[in-house]
N, C-alpha and C positions, 0 to 999 in steps of 0.2 A: 513644247511637247514635254520637255524633262521636267518642269514644275509640275505639269499633270501627272505625270508619272509618280513623281514623289508624294503627291497628295494621294493618289490611289494608294501608294504602299502605307501611308501613313495612317490612312482610315483602315485599313486591313488589319494592321497591326492593332489598333484601338479596339477592332471588333473581336480579334483573337483575345487581347487581354480581358475585356469587358468577359466574353465566353468562359474565359478559365478562371476569372472571379467568381462567377455565376456558379461553376460547378463545384468550387471549394465550399465546405461546409463553414458557416459563419457562427462563431461561438459566442461572439461579444462578452468574452471573459477576460479580466484583467489578471496579470501575472501576479504570483503571490509576492508579497512584502513581508520584510522581517516583523512587521507588526502583528500580521495575522498568525503568526505560529503556524503550526499544522493541524488545523482543526480535520478532523478525519474519523473513519472506523476502519479497523483492520482485524485481521485473524491470523493466528498462527495455528498450524497444524500438523500431525504426525500419522502416517500410514502404517501401522505395525506388519501389514502383510507385505507390503512392497519395501519397506524402510525409507521411502521418502518424506521429507519433511521441508517446511517452507512457510511462505505465508502470502496474502493477498491484502490489498488496501484500496480505498476510494476517499476521493475529498474534493472540496470546491476550492482547490489550489492547482496552481499549475504546477505539473511533474511532480507529483506526490511520491513517486517511485525513488526520487532523488533524496535518500537519505533515510527512508522511514525503514525499510527492510532488510534484514542481516541475516545471511545464513552461511553455514559452512557444515558440509557433509560429515557426518560421523561425530559432531560437536553440538549443534544445535541452532537455534533461530530466534532473532529479537526484533521488536518492531518498537520504535521509538517516536513520539508525537506529541502533540500539544504545543506547551512553551517549552520547544523539543532542544535537547543537547545532543547532537549527533553522534557525539562521541560515547554516548551509552551503547549504541550497537558493538563497536569493537570492543569495549568493556567486557560487556556481556558474554561476547565470544571467548575471549581470553579466560574469563573465569569459569566457563563452560569446559574449556581445555583442562582446567584445573581439576575438575571433578566436582565443582560446587554445585549444590541443588538450586533451581529457579528461585525459589524463595529466599535463600540466603543470598543470590546474585543481586535480586531487585533492593533488598535491604542494604546491602554492602555499597552498591552504586549511589543509591540515594543519599545516604547518610554522609557519603565522602564528597558529594557535590559540592564543590565551594560556592556554588550560587552567584556565579558572575554576571555582570550586566552584559549589553549588546549595545555597542556603540555609544557608552555613556548613559544607557538607560536600564532601568531594571529588566531582568529577564528572570524571573522568580523561578526556583526550583519545585517551589509548591504547586506550580502549575504544570509539572512535567506528568505525562503518561507513558509507560512504556510497559512491555510484556516479554516473557523469555520462556523458550521451550527447549527440553534436553532431546538426546537421541533417543530416549525411550517413552517421549510424550508426556513427562511431567511438566508441569506449567505454574507460573506465578505471574501476576500483573499488579503495577500501582497507578494509582489514579491521584493525583496530587489533590488537595482540598480546594486550591485556586484555579483548577482546571475550569474552563468555560463550560456552564451547564449547557444542556445536560451532559453529563461526564461521568462514565463508570466503566465497569467490565465485568465480564462472566466468563467462567471456567466450566468445560464440558470434559467429556472422554478425549483424550488426546487433543484438545484444542483449546484455545482462550480467546476471546472476542474482547476488544476494547474500542473506546471512542469519546470523542469530545464536541461541542457543539452539535450534539444529536437531537432528533425529534423526541427521544426519550428513551426509557430502558428496554422497550420492545425492540429497538435495534439490536442490540447485543445478543439479547434474548433468542431473537429469530435467527441471527447468525449461528450460534451455538445449535440449535435444534435442526438447522437446514444442514450444516455440517454432519452431524450425527446421523441424520437420516437418508443422506442423499448416498447412493451407491456409485461404485466405480472409481477411477483414480483419483488420485488425491488432487489435481489440478481442478477437477470439475466440482469437487466437493467445496474446495474454497471459493470456486467461483459462486456456487449455488448460495454459499453462506454471503457473500456481496450483495448477490441479487435478493437475498432475503432482509437483509440489512437496508438495503435501498426501499424495497415494499413497505418498511415499517417507518420510513420517514427519512432514512440516513442523516446526513449532514443538512442541518437547517438551512444552510445557504445555498444548497443545490449541488450540482455536479460538474467535474471538471477533467479530473484525471483518475487512473487508476493504474496499478502494477501487481504483478505476482512473479515470485521468487521461489523455485523448489530446486532441492539438490538432494543428491545422493552419490556415493561414492563409485565413481565410474559410471554413472546412471546417465549421462548426457551423450549427446550425438558426439561423433569422432573418438579419437583416442585421448585416455586420461582426463576426462571432462567429468567433474562433478557437478554441473549445473544441468539439471534435467530441463529446466526452462527459466527463462528470464524475460518478462515483457512488461512493456511500458506504454501506456495511453497518455500522453501528455497534455493534450488541451482537446476536448471532444464535448459536446452538447449529451452525447450519451456514452460515457465512458466505459460502462461496465458492459453494455452491448456490443462495444467495439473490442472489448477484451475478449467476451465470448466468440466474435467471429475470428479473431486471430487464433485464440486456441484451438477452435476446430479446424482451422487449417493445419495446425500442428499435429493434433490428435483427430482426424476425420471420422475415426471409429469410436471416439469416446474413451 
């Protein structure tokens, strides 16, 4: 009798585990490795009416928000990707605090990059891509000559879009157009840019993760919080759609 009861319990556990597994979305995505770099498309933007600034990003790598987007209220924002040196983000914020213009920051950081390897292998700075925006919406971007094709960037009014391993220039062009023509708060304008970039082909390898970071002095929830929004979708078959779902939870009225 006891053995029969154990069999029933085991069978029940298998059924529960099977049902739970079936309920989970299967992405069949592998995690990013150092050899992948951070192939992605991103946008940095500023809203002069609200003072909010920040960025959004999507990629066919795991957890693209881990290291690409950097922002500080009243200072500016940066995106660092491709053959990425994550230190470009903190460096850019430090130079923004010193009052340097985005174009000068891009030049300063890249020229002083010592071009180190990674684990004994080349990790060339000629493959890096990064962008900077200051607290009044001035922008600059750099796409290295060895960034994997298609790679490039485009600046608009209060925004800059950039990406590598893309379907083509229509990706960044569509992102800028969407940002400039979408109405409403900055978060939804950044999201519209990601959606337009994906509609134009996006990352040639597909989709996996997305993220958004927006800051404003005391603009976040609770006391003394400058982070208006920090969202990450780390592993999903439709990360931009999921980002919209979560964003709408935060701002149900748009």
